[in-house]
LUMBAPA-232770 format. One record per atom (N, C-alpha, C): residue number from 1; residue in one letter; z, x, y. Coordinates in steps of 0.001 Angstrom, whole numbers. Layout:
+-----+------+---------+---------+---------+
! pos ! code !      up !    east !   north !
+-----+------+---------+---------+---------+
! NUM !    A !       Z !       X !       Y !
...
+-----+------+---------+---------+---------+
% end
This chain:
+-----+------+---------+---------+---------+
! pos ! code !      up !    east !   north !
+-----+------+---------+---------+---------+
!   1 !    M !   13304 !   -1617 !   -1021 !
!   1 !    M !   12505 !   -3014 !    -966 !
!   1 !    M !   11250 !   -2378 !   -1344 !
!   2 !    P !   10724 !   -1953 !    -552 !
!   2 !    P !    9097 !   -1775 !    -594 !
!   2 !    P !    8849 !   -1162 !   -2287 !
!   3 !    H !   10092 !    -736 !   -2341 !
!   3 !    H !    9718 !     327 !   -3886 !
!   3 !    H !    9963 !    -780 !   -5036 !
!   4 !    R !   10640 !   -1665 !   -4687 !
!   4 !    R !   10652 !   -2888 !   -5883 !
!   4 !    R !    9422 !   -3511 !   -6210 !
!   5 !    L !    9133 !   -3902 !   -4843 !
!   5 !    L !    7825 !   -4566 !   -4757 !
!   5 !    L !    6741 !   -3775 !   -5267 !
!   6 !    L !    6596 !   -2467 !   -5408 !
!   6 !    L !    5867 !   -1848 !   -5930 !
!   6 !    L !    5659 !   -1318 !   -7439 !
!   7 !    C !    7129 !   -1753 !   -8059 !
!   7 !    C !    7054 !   -2062 !   -9312 !
!   7 !    C !    6711 !   -2942 !   -9619 !
!   8 !    I !    7033 !   -4270 !   -9179 !
!   8 !    I !    6710 !   -5538 !   -9756 !
!   8 !    I !    5108 !   -5827 !   -9741 !
!   9 !    C !    4788 !   -5069 !   -8537 !
!   9 !    C !    2880 !   -5219 !   -8681 !
!   9 !    C !    2379 !   -4121 !   -9954 !
!  10 !    V !    3019 !   -3143 !  -10325 !
!  10 !    V !    2670 !   -1980 !  -11295 !
!  10 !    V !    3003 !   -2917 !  -12609 !
!  11 !    D !    4024 !   -3497 !  -12863 !
!  11 !    D !    4131 !   -4310 !  -13984 !
!  11 !    D !    3051 !   -5413 !  -14057 !
!  12 !    L !    2936 !   -6237 !  -12984 !
!  12 !    L !    1880 !   -7285 !  -13156 !
!  12 !    L !     526 !   -6552 !  -13408 !
!  13 !    Y !     267 !   -5440 !  -12726 !
!  13 !    Y !   -1054 !   -4825 !  -13574 !
!  13 !    Y !   -1128 !   -4282 !  -14817 !
!  14 !    Q !     -47 !   -3828 !  -15022 !
!  14 !    Q !    -180 !   -3695 !  -16571 !
!  14 !    Q !    -394 !   -4466 !  -17556 !
!  15 !    N !     846 !   -5605 !  -17352 !
!  15 !    N !     511 !   -6917 !  -18074 !
!  15 !    N !    -757 !   -7473 !  -17854 !
!  16 !    L !   -1410 !   -7609 !  -16822 !
!  16 !    L !   -2829 !   -8428 !  -16863 !
!  16 !    L !   -3901 !   -7373 !  -17493 !
!  17 !    F !   -3606 !   -6011 !  -17559 !
!  17 !    F !   -4634 !   -5123 !  -18143 !
!  17 !    F !   -4235 !   -5220 !  -19662 !
!  18 !    S !   -3259 !   -5215 !  -20137 !
!  18 !    S !   -3008 !   -5221 !  -21704 !
!  18 !    S !   -3354 !   -6333 !  -22440 !
!  19 !    N !   -3246 !   -7976 !  -21308 !
!  19 !    N !   -3628 !   -8868 !  -22016 !
!  19 !    N !   -4977 !   -9080 !  -22332 !
!  20 !    A !   -5807 !   -8736 !  -21017 !
!  20 !    A !   -7105 !   -8590 !  -21172 !
!  20 !    A !   -7539 !   -7791 !  -22426 !
!  21 !    A !   -7442 !   -6692 !  -22506 !
!  21 !    A !   -7506 !   -5790 !  -24149 !
!  21 !    A !   -6960 !   -6542 !  -25074 !
!  22 !    R !   -6132 !   -7136 !  -25292 !
!  22 !    R !   -5614 !   -8017 !  -26425 !
!  22 !    R !   -6384 !   -9166 !  -26792 !
!  23 !    L !   -7061 !   -9776 !  -25646 !
!  23 !    L !   -7741 !  -11024 !  -26019 !
!  23 !    L !   -9273 !  -10849 !  -26191 !
!  24 !    N !   -9135 !   -9221 !  -25721 !
!  24 !    N !  -10848 !   -8985 !  -25948 !
!  24 !    N !  -11006 !   -8407 !  -27381 !
!  25 !    G !   -9729 !   -8262 !  -28215 !
!  25 !    G !   -9500 !   -7530 !  -29474 !
!  25 !    G !   -9747 !   -5895 !  -29171 !
!  26 !    G !   -9373 !   -5359 !  -28273 !
!  26 !    G !   -9403 !   -3825 !  -27811 !
!  26 !    G !  -10211 !   -3294 !  -26668 !
!  27 !    A !  -10183 !   -2231 !  -26386 !
!  27 !    A !  -11370 !   -1811 !  -25597 !
!  27 !    A !  -12505 !   -1569 !  -26120 !
!  28 !    G !  -13404 !   -2074 !  -25131 !
!  28 !    G !  -15035 !   -1728 !  -25884 !
!  28 !    G !  -15366 !   -2762 !  -26755 !
!  29 !    S !  -14831 !   -3604 !  -27319 !
!  29 !    S !  -15408 !   -4516 !  -27970 !
!  29 !    S !  -16028 !   -5789 !  -27195 !
!  30 !    E !  -16838 !   -6447 !  -28010 !
!  30 !    E !  -17835 !   -7475 !  -27455 !
!  30 !    E !  -17897 !   -8814 !  -27996 !
!  31 !    S !  -17553 !   -9768 !  -27689 !
!  31 !    S !  -17431 !  -10991 !  -28543 !
!  31 !    S !  -18886 !  -11242 !  -28052 !
!  32 !    G !  -19476 !  -12373 !  -28767 !
!  32 !    G !  -20980 !  -12683 !  -28362 !
!  32 !    G !  -20656 !  -14177 !  -27654 !
!  33 !    T !  -19466 !  -14688 !  -27697 !
!  33 !    T !  -19606 !  -16027 !  -27023 !
!  33 !    T !  -19144 !  -16321 !  -25770 !
!  34 !    T !  -19840 !  -17078 !  -24835 !
!  34 !    T !  -20095 !  -17062 !  -23334 !
!  34 !    T !  -18808 !  -17514 !  -22921 !
!  35 !    G !  -18171 !  -18291 !  -23542 !
!  35 !    G !  -16626 !  -18460 !  -22924 !
!  35 !    G !  -15664 !  -17381 !  -22742 !
!  36 !    E !  -15938 !  -16486 !  -24279 !
!  36 !    E !  -15055 !  -15586 !  -23863 !
!  36 !    E !  -15029 !  -14424 !  -22731 !
!  37 !    R !  -16735 !  -14339 !  -22665 !
!  37 !    R !  -17341 !  -13591 !  -21404 !
!  37 !    R !  -16571 !  -14197 !  -20211 !
!  38 !    G !  -16608 !  -15337 !  -19866 !
!  38 !    G !  -16181 !  -15601 !  -18874 !
!  38 !    G !  -14716 !  -15448 !  -18602 !
!  39 !    Q !  -13970 !  -15404 !  -19646 !
!  39 !    Q !  -12496 !  -15451 !  -19368 !
!  39 !    Q !  -12189 !  -14049 !  -19158 !
!  40 !    T !  -13117 !  -12995 !  -19980 !
!  40 !    T !  -13152 !  -11820 !  -19722 !
!  40 !    T !  -13219 !  -11472 !  -18023 !
!  41 !    T !  -14205 !  -11845 !  -17544 !
!  41 !    T !  -14595 !  -11827 !  -16000 !
!  41 !    T !  -13766 !  -12185 !  -15266 !
!  42 !    A !  -12863 !  -13479 !  -15410 !
!  42 !    A !  -11709 !  -13720 !  -15003 !
!  42 !    A !  -10574 !  -12956 !  -14880 !
!  43 !    E !  -10392 !  -12540 !  -16039 !
!  43 !    E !   -9176 !  -11812 !  -16303 !
!  43 !    E !   -9332 !  -10486 !  -15363 !
!  44 !    Y !  -10527 !   -9919 !  -15609 !
!  44 !    Y !  -10951 !   -8518 !  -14797 !
!  44 !    Y !  -10942 !   -8723 !  -13301 !
!  45 !    A !  -10836 !   -9907 !  -12558 !
!  45 !    A !  -10601 !  -10574 !  -11517 !
!  45 !    A !   -9274 !  -10337 !  -10886 !
!  46 !    M !   -8387 !  -11105 !  -12046 !
!  46 !    M !   -6952 !  -10797 !  -11591 !
!  46 !    M !   -6585 !   -9173 !  -11945 !
!  47 !    V !   -7312 !   -8519 !  -12441 !
!  47 !    V !   -6548 !   -7345 !  -12345 !
!  47 !    V !   -7122 !   -6338 !  -11038 !
!  48 !    I !   -7893 !   -6790 !  -10448 !
!  48 !    I !   -8479 !   -6098 !   -9075 !
!  48 !    I !   -7705 !   -6678 !   -8091 !
!  49 !    I !   -7684 !   -7951 !   -8060 !
!  49 !    I !   -6553 !   -9065 !   -7303 !
!  49 !    I !   -5062 !   -7808 !   -7505 !
!  50 !    A !   -4662 !   -7649 !   -8453 !
!  50 !    A !   -3189 !   -6968 !   -8660 !
!  50 !    A !   -3438 !   -5582 !   -8035 !
!  51 !    A !   -4590 !   -4750 !   -8440 !
!  51 !    A !   -4564 !   -3613 !   -7762 !
!  51 !    A !   -4668 !   -3642 !   -6199 !
!  52 !    A !   -5880 !   -4501 !   -5837 !
!  52 !    A !   -5426 !   -4730 !   -4252 !
!  52 !    A !   -3892 !   -5153 !   -3867 !
!  53 !    A !   -3335 !   -6123 !   -4256 !
!  53 !    A !   -1871 !   -5901 !   -4019 !
!  53 !    A !   -1150 !   -4694 !   -3782 !
!  54 !    I !   -1061 !   -3965 !   -4744 !
!  54 !    I !    -787 !   -2706 !   -4850 !
!  54 !    I !    -907 !   -1572 !   -4052 !
!  55 !    A !   -2219 !   -1787 !   -3639 !
!  55 !    A !   -3072 !    -897 !   -2499 !
!  55 !    A !   -2598 !   -1535 !   -1173 !
!  56 !    A !   -2088 !   -2791 !   -1233 !
!  56 !    A !   -1728 !   -3205 !     546 !
!  56 !    A !    -306 !   -2734 !     484 !
!  57 !    L !     608 !   -3105 !    -527 !
!  57 !    L !    2197 !   -2654 !    -504 !
!  57 !    L !    1861 !   -1134 !    -133 !
!  58 !    L !    1330 !    -300 !    -882 !
!  58 !    L !    1089 !    1209 !    -410 !
!  58 !    L !     790 !    1843 !     757 !
!  59 !    L !    -199 !     741 !    1686 !
!  59 !    L !    -499 !     965 !    2959 !
!  59 !    L !     552 !     431 !    4021 !
!  60 !    A !    1100 !    -692 !    3605 !
!  60 !    A !    2371 !    -902 !    4365 !
!  60 !    A !    3327 !      24 !    4159 !
!  61 !    W !    3735 !     256 !    3124 !
!  61 !    W !    4760 !    1375 !    3196 !
!  61 !    W !    4927 !    2954 !    3895 !
!  62 !    A !    3145 !    3208 !    3780 !
!  62 !    A !    2742 !    4601 !    4424 !
!  62 !    A !    2996 !    4132 !    5701 !
!  63 !    T !    2505 !    3499 !    6421 !
!  63 !    T !    2394 !    2927 !    7721 !
!  63 !    T !    3626 !    2751 !    8651 !
!  64 !    K !    4544 !    2123 !    7445 !
!  64 !    K !    5806 !    1789 !    8132 !
!  64 !    K !    6867 !    3016 !    8432 !
!  65 !    T !    6435 !    4156 !    7107 !
!  65 !    T !    7353 !    5135 !    7172 !
!  65 !    T !    6788 !    6488 !    7724 !
!  66 !    D !    5308 !    6314 !    8405 !
!  66 !    D !    4657 !    7292 !    9069 !
!  66 !    D !    4244 !    8492 !    7777 !
!  67 !    A !    4122 !    8094 !    6561 !
!  67 !    A !    4153 !    9235 !    5529 !
!  67 !    A !    3114 !    9988 !    5706 !
!  68 !    I !    1819 !    8879 !    6119 !
!  68 !    I !     462 !    9798 !    6355 !
!  68 !    I !     534 !   10822 !    7079 !
!  69 !    S !     558 !   10520 !    8137 !
!  69 !    S !     538 !   11329 !    9515 !
!  69 !    S !    1608 !   12469 !    9405 !
!  70 !    R !    3070 !   12276 !    8485 !
!  70 !    R !    3578 !   13546 !    8650 !
!  70 !    R !    2884 !   14522 !    7392 !
!  71 !    L !    2213 !   13663 !    6404 !
!  71 !    L !    1466 !   14844 !    5465 !
!  71 !    L !     721 !   15454 !    6270 !
!  72 !    L !    -293 !   14665 !    6722 !
!  72 !    L !   -1221 !   15440 !    7299 !
!  72 !    L !    -766 !   16529 !    8685 !
!  73 !    D !     239 !   15943 !    9310 !
!  73 !    D !     987 !   17240 !    9892 !
!  73 !    D !    1679 !   18415 !    9359 !
!  74 !    R !    1783 !   18367 !    7985 !
!  74 !    R !    2041 !   19431 !    7621 !
!  74 !    R !    1194 !   20007 !    6999 !
!  75 !    V !      56 !   19793 !    6368 !
!  75 !    V !   -1126 !   20369 !    5701 !
!  75 !    V !   -2023 !   20893 !    7122 !
!  76 !    I !   -1755 !   20241 !    8159 !
!  76 !    I !   -2668 !   21204 !    9404 !
!  76 !    I !   -1717 !   22510 !    9732 !
!  77 !    E !    -345 !   22438 !    9465 !
!  77 !    E !     575 !   23385 !    9795 !
!  77 !    E !     722 !   24411 !    8771 !
!  78 !    L !     312 !   24238 !    7670 !
!  78 !    L !    -331 !   25101 !    6519 !
!  78 !    L !   -1260 !   25907 !    6851 !
!  79 !    I !   -2309 !   25151 !    7006 !
!  79 !    I !   -3456 !   25309 !    7384 !
!  79 !    I !   -3613 !   26409 !    8375 !
!  80 !    L !   -3472 !   26221 !    9730 !
!  80 !    L !   -3355 !   26448 !   11030 !
!  80 !    L !   -2135 !   27044 !   11337 !
!  81 !    P !   -1367 !   28234 !   11217 !
!  81 !    P !    -111 !   28260 !   11249 !
!  81 !    P !     228 !   28741 !   12960 !
!  82 !    G !    1329 !   28487 !   13299 !
!  82 !    G !    1395 !   28991 !   14763 !
!  82 !    G !     987 !   27751 !   15765 !
+-----+------+---------+---------+---------+
% end
């Protein structure tokens, strides 16, 4: 289930990013109108929210499965054998 939620968040992030680039006429282009600048700011805010949602899902998964503690235990075992 967390994997499916992560896939949905990644799709959301990619769609928001591609829509922002399309509406701006591609990466790096600046229109001169104030309305489009405000729209771009709102789109970037949505991308940041989507990234935060992905991070929250990843954190929830990592804490639920103890993946981080196992990873750190393994690293310590490799560094300090015995």
